[in-house]
C-alpha positions in Angstrom: 90.4 -12.5 64.3 87.4 -14.5 65.2 86.1 -17.4 63.0 82.7 -17.2 61.4 80.8 -20.1 62.6 78.1 -20.5 59.9 76.3 -18.5 57.2 77.2 -15.3 55.3 77.7 -12.1 57.4 75.9 -10.0 54.9 73.1 -10.5 52.4 72.6 -8.0 49.7 69.5 -7.8 47.6 70.1 -6.7 44.3 67.8 -5.8 41.2 70.7 -5.7 38.6 71.2 -9.2 37.3 74.3 -8.3 35.4 75.8 -6.8 38.5 75.3 -10.3 40.1 76.8 -12.2 37.2 79.6 -10.1 37.1 80.4 -10.4 40.9 80.1 -14.2 40.6 82.3 -14.6 37.4 86.1 -13.9 38.2 86.7 -13.1 34.6 87.2 -9.4 34.0 84.7 -8.0 31.4 85.9 -5.6 28.7 82.6 -3.7 28.8 83.0 -3.3 32.6 86.5 -1.8 32.5 85.1 1.6 33.6 84.4 0.2 37.0 87.4 1.1 39.4 89.4 -1.8 40.7 88.5 -0.8 44.2 84.9 -1.8 43.8 85.9 -5.4 42.7 86.6 -6.2 46.3 83.1 -7.5 46.6 84.1 -10.5 44.5 86.5 -11.6 47.1 83.9 -11.1 50.0 81.5 -13.3 47.9 84.1 -15.9 47.3 85.0 -16.2 51.0 81.2 -16.4 51.8 81.1 -13.2 53.9 78.7 -11.7 51.5 75.8 -13.1 49.4 74.1 -11.4 46.5 70.6 -12.2 45.9 68.2 -11.1 43.0 65.2 -9.0 44.1 62.6 -7.9 41.5 62.8 -4.2 40.9 58.9 -4.1 41.7 59.7 -5.2 45.4 63.1 -3.2 45.9 62.5 -1.4 49.1 65.6 0.5 48.6 64.2 2.5 45.7 62.4 4.9 48.0 65.8 6.2 49.1 67.5 6.3 45.7 64.9 7.1 43.0 62.2 9.8 42.6 59.0 7.7 42.4 55.5 8.2 41.3 52.9 8.8 44.1 51.4 5.3 44.0 54.8 3.5 43.9 55.9 5.8 46.9 52.8 4.9 48.9 53.3 1.3 48.2 56.9 1.4 49.4 56.2 3.5 52.5 53.7 1.1 53.4 56.0 -2.0 53.0 58.5 -0.2 55.3 55.9 0.6 57.9 56.2 4.2 57.5 53.1 6.3 58.3 52.2 9.9 58.0 51.9 11.7 61.3 49.3 14.4 61.0 48.3 16.6 63.7 
């Protein structure tokens, strides 16, 4: 397998600070035991340096347009930020 030369392979922008804290803390939290063990692999990826988790304020989270129903003005702001424009014929 090729060796990584520098820097993380994947940068994840996350708006949930608790998620970031749980990922960076190797202790299993009693309140999070509902999370299936297969989802904890991200901790190993972060520990190896293959993935970094960075906080991104909800107000600038571009992924929201694909995961949430948004009010018109918010939808318009995010489509503009992504460079999506209406094609009217």
